[in-house]
N, C-alpha and C positions, 0 to 999 in steps of 0.2 A: 600416574594416577590410575586407579581402578574405579570404574563406574558401573552402575546398573542403569540401563536405558529401558524405559517403557515407551515403545514407539507404536503409533497408530499404523496398522496394516489393513489395506483394503484393495482388492484386486482390480476393481473398476467401479464406475459410478453406480452400478446397479447391485453390486455385491455388498453384503453386510461387512462391517469393519469391526476390529477389536484391537486392544492394546496387546502387543507382544513384548516379552521381556528378554533382554540380551545383556550379557556381561562383556565389557571391553576393558582391556588392561594395557598398560604401557602408553597411556595417553599423556602427551606433554602439555604442560600448562600454557605453552606458547602456541599450541595449535589453535586454529579457528574452530568454531563449532562445526562448520561444514567439513573441515579436514578430519575432525573426529568421526563424523558420519561416513566419510570416505574410508576410514580405517575399519569401521564396522562392516561396511559393504565388502571390503576386500576379504574379511574373515568369512562373511556369509557366502561369497562366491567360491572360496576355497572349500567350503563345506557342501557345496552343491545346492545352496539355497538361493532364493530370489533376493537380490539386493533391495534395499529400501529406496523407493523412488522419491526424490525431492528436487525442487526447482532451484536453479542457480544459473548465473551467467557471468557477470563481470567479477564477482567476488571482491569488489572494491567499494561497496556501499553506495553505488551509483544507480544501478539498474532497477533495484527493488524486487528482483525475482525470488530472492531467498526468503519466502514467506513461511515462517514456522511459529507455532505457539510453543514456548518453552517454559515448563513449570507454570502454565496458566497465563503467561505474559506474552504478548505479541513481540517477537524478536528476542525475548528473554529478559534477564534482570537488568541489563544495561540499556541506556538510551542510544542504541545503535542498531544497525541491521544484523541479521543472523550471521552473515558472512564475516562481519567485523567483530562479532562476539568471540572472545577468547576463553579458553578453558580455565584460565586463572580466575575467572569469575565463579568457579565452582570449587568444591573441596573434594579431596580424595575420599572415596567411599560413598559419594552422593548418589542418590537415585534421581534421575532426570526424566520427566515426562516430555515427549515430543509429539505434537499433534499438528494437523493442518489448520488453516483459518477455519473458523466455525461461523458461517453466515449462509443464509438461504440463497443469496445471490452469487455465492462462490461454491458451486458444487464440487465435490471431490472427484478428481479424475483417476488417481491411483495413489495409495499410501498418503504421502504428505503433499502431493501436488493437487492444486485446485485450479479451476477454470476462472480466471479473472477477466474474461473478455467483456464482461458487463462494463468495466471501466473504459474499454475501447469504444464501446457504443455510446457512452456518455460523451467522450471526446469527439466522436464523429458527429454528434448532434450539434456541437457549437464551439468546440475547443480549437478554433482555427481562425485565420483571417483570410477572407476571400476578396475583400475590397482592395483595388489597386492602391498601393502606398508609394509609388514612385521609385526612383533609383536610390542607390546608397547616398549620393550627395544630397538629395532632397530629404531623405530621412534624417541625415545629420543636421540639416538646416532647421529642423523642428525641435526646439528646446523641450526637454522633459524635466520638470522640477525634480530635484534630488529626492524629495520625500516620496514622490510617485515612483521614481526609479527604484528606490529601496524597497517600497511596498511590493512592486511587481516582482523584483528579484526574490524577495522573501517567499512569495507564494509560488514562484516558478521552481523553487527547490523541491517541491513535491515530486517524488519518484514513482508514485502510483503503486506502492508496495501492497497497500490494503490493510496495513496495521490498524488504521483508524476504524475500519469496518470490523475487524476481528476483535478489537477492544471494546467497541460500543455494545452495550447491552441490547440495543435495538437493531444492531447491524446497519447503522446509517452510513451513507456515503457522503454526508454533507461536508465534512472537512475536505475530502478529496475534490468534490465538485466546486466548493467555494474557492479553493486554491486555484483551480484551473480557470474559473470565471474571473477572479480578481486580478490575476497576473496579466490578463489581456485587457480587461475593461478599463484599467487605470492608465493605459498607454494610448497615445494618439492614434496608432494604427488600429487599435481595437475599438475605438469609439463608434464608428459607423454601425457596427453590429452588436453593440453592447446589450441592447434591450432584448433582441431576439435570441442572443446567445444565452442569456440567463434563463429565459423561458424554455428554450429547447433542451438545454442540459438538465434542468430540474425536472422537466417532464419525463425525459428518458430515465433519469435516476429513479423516479417514482415507478415507471413502467417495469424496470428491471427487478423490482421487489425489495429494494433496500428499505430499512425501517426509518421511522421518523426521528429527527434530531430533538433531544430534550436538553441540550446544552449542559450535560453532566460533566463533560471534560475528559472522559477516558480516551477519546480520540487524540486530543492534543498531547496527553501524557504519553501515549504509545508511539506517537509519530517520531521516527528516528531523525528526522530533519528539523523537528521543533516548529512545525507550522503552527502559528499562534491561534488559539481558540477564538479571539476576537474576529478572525476572518469569517467565521460562521455567521456571526451577527451582521457583519458588513455585507455578506452575500444576501442574507435575508432582507436587509433594507433595500439592497439593489433589486432583488426580485420583486418586492412589493412596489417599488417605484416603477419598474418596467412593466409590471402587470397592469398598471393603470393606463399605460400608454400604448402598448403594442399587443396586437392579437396573437394568439398562438398559431404556429404554422401547422398545417394539416399534414 
């Protein structure tokens, strides 16, 4: 395959950025999208040019680091992560635009790399369990209804890639936050802190500059793990219930 790539290049957070055009040839349809970018970078290095900076880690669709907007879609045309997107999803001769996440809360670090540490700060605010829950035998002695276990697992699948934010016209982190809230709040171990968890995580989400959720659904469509949109409504109801009972932490 021969492709034309239009890639966002930006030296650092303060420098202006622009799209740069590159031609790549000999691309196998069995390559992943990141392997195709590796091929481009090898050619750039051989020419003495700076390679394109992009984030990746496991390349197995688990870590969520491979955050790219491909032809205007978070992670590209398939419902998967960028690292699991294969070049057979494109045609020979295609022009492909490759950009970083576009959100005020995710500033560009370099080229296609963005700073997603705002997610870390949301998790630090309440995405954990600090109350003693006993030993393993005690945990196993506490039955968890299957419906609750399935609900928790469904939301624990969120890998924090940020596609929901990149796809949202308001740059909202509500789907990410609701997934992290819901998967703990429905379990017995998370019950003691469920109210303060909601308030603290939503407060930090707001402080980080994410936009408001309007339930338009782009987030759920872009999520590579298929986190369901109803989880947003569920978190909103939980937040309202908690807001009537628990004061905010200072």
